[in-house]
PALO-579724 format. One line per field, with one value per residue (C-alpha): residue in one letter; residue number from 0; x, y, z. Coordinates in pm, 1 decimal, decimal comma, m for minus. Each point is the difference from the previous one (the first is absolute). Example, Ala and Ser with C-alpha at 12.3 -4.5 7.8 and 13.67 -1.06 7.14 Angstrom:
residues 2
r (A; S)
k (0; 1)
c1 (1230,0; 137,0)
c2 (m450,0; 344,0)
c3 (780,0; m66,0)
END
This chain:
residues 257
r (M; V; S; V; V; S; P; N; L; K; A; K; I; D; V; K; I; L; I; A; I; L; A; G; V; I; L; F; Q; I; Y; L; N; S; L; E; N; E; E; H; E; E; I; S; I; I; T; V; S; L; S; S; Q; I; I; T; G; I; A; A; L; I; V; A; R; K; Y; K; G; T; Q; I; F; G; R; S; F; L; S; L; A; A; A; F; F; S; V; A; I; G; E; I; I; Y; N; V; Y; L; F; V; F; G; I; D; P; Y; P; S; I; A; D; I; F; F; F; L; L; Y; P; F; T; L; V; H; L; L; I; N; I; N; F; F; K; V; K; T; D; F; K; S; I; S; W; I; T; V; L; T; L; S; I; I; L; L; Y; A; Y; F; A; Y; D; A; I; G; A; F; D; I; D; F; F; Y; G; L; I; F; I; S; G; A; S; L; I; T; S; V; G; I; Y; G; A; I; T; V; R; K; I; P; L; G; R; S; W; M; L; L; V; G; G; I; L; L; G; T; I; G; D; I; W; Y; Q; Y; L; E; I; L; G; G; Y; D; T; D; H; I; V; N; L; F; W; Y; T; S; Y; L; V; I; I; Y; S; L; Y; K; H; Y; K; I; I)
k (0; 1; 2; 3; 4; 5; 6; 7; 8; 9; 10; 11; 12; 13; 14; 15; 16; 17; 18; 19; 20; 21; 22; 23; 24; 25; 26; 27; 28; 29; 30; 31; 32; 33; 34; 35; 36; 37; 38; 39; 40; 41; 42; 43; 44; 45; 46; 47; 48; 49; 50; 51; 52; 53; 54; 55; 56; 57; 58; 59; 60; 61; 62; 63; 64; 65; 66; 67; 68; 69; 70; 71; 72; 73; 74; 75; 76; 77; 78; 79; 80; 81; 82; 83; 84; 85; 86; 87; 88; 89; 90; 91; 92; 93; 94; 95; 96; 97; 98; 99; 100; 101; 102; 103; 104; 105; 106; 107; 108; 109; 110; 111; 112; 113; 114; 115; 116; 117; 118; 119; 120; 121; 122; 123; 124; 125; 126; 127; 128; 129; 130; 131; 132; 133; 134; 135; 136; 137; 138; 139; 140; 141; 142; 143; 144; 145; 146; 147; 148; 149; 150; 151; 152; 153; 154; 155; 156; 157; 158; 159; 160; 161; 162; 163; 164; 165; 166; 167; 168; 169; 170; 171; 172; 173; 174; 175; 176; 177; 178; 179; 180; 181; 182; 183; 184; 185; 186; 187; 188; 189; 190; 191; 192; 193; 194; 195; 196; 197; 198; 199; 200; 201; 202; 203; 204; 205; 206; 207; 208; 209; 210; 211; 212; 213; 214; 215; 216; 217; 218; 219; 220; 221; 222; 223; 224; 225; 226; 227; 228; 229; 230; 231; 232; 233; 234; 235; 236; 237; 238; 239; 240; 241; 242; 243; 244; 245; 246; 247; 248; 249; 250; 251; 252; 253; 254; 255; 256)
c1 (7626,9; m258,2; 85,7; m266,7; 127,2; 211,1; m132,2; m244,2; m168,7; m317,6; m98,8; m140,7; m404,8; m181,7; m355,5; m141,4; m42,3; m167,4; m240,2; m125,1; 21,0; m251,4; m205,1; m19,7; m162,1; m222,6; m113,2; m67,4; m245,0; m178,6; m27,8; m140,5; m236,9; m127,6; m143,8; m329,7; 117,7; 96,3; 131,2; 249,1; 102,4; 64,2; 214,5; 204,5; 46,9; 130,3; 213,8; 176,9; m3,2; 196,7; 182,7; 164,2; 99,4; 111,6; 239,3; 174,3; 72,0; 149,8; 202,0; 141,9; 106,1; 151,0; 211,8; 74,3; 166,0; 152,6; 214,8; 34,0; 448,9; m139,5; m251,4; m69,2; m198,9; m95,7; m202,9; m122,5; m193,2; m110,5; m201,6; m135,0; m125,9; m128,6; m213,3; m162,4; m90,9; m130,9; m241,0; m80,4; m134,8; m224,9; m111,2; m118,9; m141,0; m163,7; m160,5; m142,6; m192,5; m119,7; m68,3; m61,5; m125,9; m183,1; 128,1; 174,7; 398,9; m3,7; 208,1; 60,3; 305,4; 96,7; 103,6; 267,1; 173,4; m38,6; 158,9; 261,6; 84,2; 186,2; 186,7; 185,5; 45,0; 82,7; 297,5; 113,8; 39,6; 185,6; 238,1; 61,2; 29,7; 245,1; 175,7; 59,5; 9,6; 122,8; m76,8; m364,8; 25,8; m208,8; m107,3; m90,2; m195,3; m219,4; m68,5; m154,0; m209,3; m76,4; m157,3; m119,9; m196,2; m130,8; m205,7; m91,8; m213,2; m113,3; m154,2; m119,5; m132,3; m235,2; m123,0; m117,3; m197,9; m161,0; m44,7; m16,1; 95,8; 336,0; m177,0; 141,8; m13,9; 223,9; 272,4; 12,4; 31,6; 274,4; 201,8; m8,0; 84,7; 272,0; 162,2; m8,1; 156,6; 243,8; 136,7; m79,1; 219,2; 292,8; 1,3; 18,5; 266,7; 232,6; m87,4; 174,3; 249,1; 54,1; m94,7; 356,4; 86,5; m160,6; m181,7; m111,0; m278,8; m147,9; 29,9; m242,0; m248,7; m88,5; m60,7; m247,7; m186,9; 61,1; m173,7; m296,3; m25,4; m52,6; m239,4; m234,3; 77,5; m148,8; m258,2; m110,1; m24,4; m213,3; m206,7; m142,5; m112,8; m189,1; m121,9; 116,1; 221,9; m83,6; 225,3; 13,0; 32,5; 275,9; 194,8; 133,6; 199,2; 206,3; 122,8; m13,2; 311,9; 142,0; 109,8; 77,1; 179,2; 159,9; 114,1; 170,7; 179,9; 115,4; 95,8; 173,6; 250,5; 5,7; 165,7; 238,8; 81,0)
c2 (3030,4; 298,7; 168,0; m28,3; 246,4; 289,5; 363,9; 175,0; 284,7; m159,0; m192,5; 364,0; m104,1; 250,9; 66,2; 198,1; m374,5; m129,2; 334,7; m57,8; m437,6; 122,0; 236,2; m211,1; m291,2; 273,7; 196,7; m378,8; m71,0; 326,0; m12,9; m418,1; 142,5; 264,4; m264,2; m88,9; m340,7; m287,5; m160,2; 245,9; 49,7; m330,1; m26,4; 323,4; m246,0; m299,7; 230,2; 195,7; m332,6; m233,9; 245,3; 108,6; m317,7; m120,6; 307,9; m67,1; m369,0; 155,6; 294,9; m254,2; m231,8; 292,4; 18,9; m312,1; m30,9; 265,1; m207,6; m266,1; 86,0; m114,9; m329,4; 10,9; 354,6; m58,6; m298,7; 173,9; 244,6; m295,5; m161,9; 433,9; m41,5; m328,0; 80,3; 326,4; m202,1; m242,8; 234,0; 136,5; m369,1; m3,2; 328,0; m125,9; m297,1; 158,0; 220,6; m264,7; m224,8; 325,4; 190,4; m315,4; m277,6; 228,8; m207,7; 135,7; 13,6; m64,0; m292,3; m88,8; m145,1; 424,2; m45,6; m210,5; 250,0; 308,3; m214,6; m106,5; 383,5; m85,0; m289,5; 177,2; 357,6; m176,8; m158,7; 266,1; 188,0; m256,8; 7,7; 337,2; m4,6; m289,5; 233,1; 240,1; m192,0; m340,8; m31,9; 25,9; m87,8; m66,0; 330,6; 97,3; m353,4; 92,8; 343,1; m82,9; m288,4; 251,7; 239,3; m242,4; m131,8; 292,2; 37,6; m281,5; 25,4; 309,9; m121,2; m313,3; 210,3; 219,6; m303,6; m258,2; 316,2; 54,0; m382,6; m98,7; m355,6; m173,0; m80,2; m93,2; 363,8; 83,5; m213,4; 123,2; 303,5; m51,5; m199,4; 288,7; 281,5; m221,6; 43,6; 366,2; m2,7; m122,1; 167,7; 297,1; m65,2; m244,6; 361,8; 274,1; m176,5; 23,0; 303,8; 30,0; m178,8; 175,1; 337,6; 123,0; m56,5; 220,9; m387,5; 86,6; 291,4; m205,4; m292,3; 202,8; 123,7; m369,1; m78,7; 295,4; m99,4; m355,2; 104,6; 195,6; m354,4; m144,0; 248,4; m60,0; m401,8; 55,4; 216,4; m164,8; m380,4; 177,6; 160,2; m378,6; m0,6; 170,1; m14,2; 353,9; m36,3; 154,0; 15,8; 407,2; 0,1; 237,6; m240,2; m18,6; 320,5; m187,0; m280,0; 287,8; 210,3; m313,4; m115,0; 342,8; 59,6; m308,0; 79,5; 329,3; m221,6; m176,2; 265,7; 184,0; m365,6; m9,5; 315,4; m9,5; m353,3)
c3 (1567,2; 138,5; 269,4; 286,2; 262,1; m152,8; 153,9; m303,3; 7,9; m234,2; 353,4; 133,6; 56,7; m187,6; 216,4; m196,1; m287,9; 298,5; 44,8; m321,2; 16,5; 332,7; m200,0; m334,2; 220,2; 162,1; m286,3; m164,6; 268,8; m34,2; m385,2; 117,9; 199,5; m243,2; m313,1; m11,1; m245,9; 197,9; m283,6; m112,7; 387,3; 32,6; m337,8; 161,2; 351,2; m175,8; m236,0; 251,9; 209,8; m211,5; m168,2; 249,0; 121,5; m330,3; m10,2; 367,2; m160,9; m303,2; 218,7; 236,0; m313,6; m162,1; 360,7; 5,0; m414,1; 130,3; 266,8; m265,9; 100,3; 412,0; m42,3; 386,7; m30,4; m388,7; 154,1; 362,4; m286,1; m196,9; 301,2; 84,4; m444,2; 89,6; 308,5; m209,5; m295,1; 191,0; 145,8; m386,4; m48,7; 352,1; m152,2; m309,8; 140,7; 236,6; m242,3; m176,3; 266,7; 41,1; m322,5; m222,4; 230,1; 215,1; 314,5; 301,1; 8,0; 390,7; 9,5; m369,7; m161,9; 3,7; 329,1; m49,4; m269,4; 241,5; 348,0; m251,0; 71,3; 295,2; m70,8; m300,6; 177,4; 316,4; m223,8; m88,0; 322,3; 158,2; m329,3; 62,6; 406,4; m2,0; m293,6; 207,6; 353,2; 64,4; 325,5; 116,0; 374,6; 243,2; 93,3; m397,6; m32,5; 345,3; m174,3; m258,9; 150,7; 234,8; m231,7; m238,2; 272,7; 101,6; m348,5; 19,7; 336,5; m41,8; m292,3; 149,1; 288,4; m268,6; m167,0; 228,6; 146,9; m321,1; m47,7; 333,2; m71,9; m162,7; m274,8; m379,1; m45,9; 284,7; m97,4; m368,8; 121,0; 199,7; m221,6; m254,3; 297,9; 101,8; m312,1; m12,4; 371,8; m82,5; m276,5; 144,9; 314,8; m200,1; m247,1; 290,6; 132,5; m304,8; m27,1; 384,1; m148,8; m331,7; 92,8; m6,9; m350,1; m353,2; m38,6; 307,6; m87,7; m279,6; 255,6; 221,9; m306,8; m56,4; 365,5; 23,9; m341,2; 157,4; 358,8; m201,3; m155,3; 314,5; 114,2; m321,5; 60,1; 385,2; m93,1; m272,8; 208,2; 227,6; m211,8; m176,2; 345,6; 7,0; m397,0; 0,9; m264,7; m418,0; m202,8; m34,4; 438,3; 104,2; 160,7; m387,7; 12,3; 209,6; m201,4; m292,1; 199,7; 89,8; m319,5; m165,3; 326,6; m56,3; m361,6; 107,6; 197,5; m246,1; m237,6; 271,0; 37,0; m390,8; 52,1; 260,8; m92,6)
END
């Protein structure tokens, strides 16, 4: 059985890697802006987006395999892998709609797979939280609820200000923001719960990645309301960074256990 709480110096987070991740995504955006060929730009964006999603899913599978003697953790990382493979499927469908058929992919079937990121990630978070903190009291539930609602209401305020009505675009975006805000709140609560153990550091990285993804999701939904999203928009940097930070968190987790 894999030990999940034993001390390990490998739990230390290398800040240089985080700086390298940030520098890498910024340089990629600069590279995109320098391209004059639109087709090359599209290929570059699709390649980076899809490969980072698939690699994140594979990394989660590798951690799940290492937990083969601890079934509960194996399931949690299988769920995390499913989350990012779902996003990858959504990415493929999105780009087929956009570049093959020339159809606006918002909304589309791809959104179903993008949304699956939230329930699968939530399952992963809850399994780990339930293991490290058996009892979830009223105070913790209230804390999660308040933070989740705060994020939702913040988006709702700006969305309504932009649209001026409670229409289908408002509520459609709100569905995704609700999922993103919930996994962010639960993730932060989990980080507080496990912060004192070696795995707490890898969890902090995971939550950081989720938070960056949530920022990207909120910004994207707002851009879609305004009709201002394009495939080379800077909001993509939040998703790229999110995937890379989560990959790093999975690497650290793998080295610790």
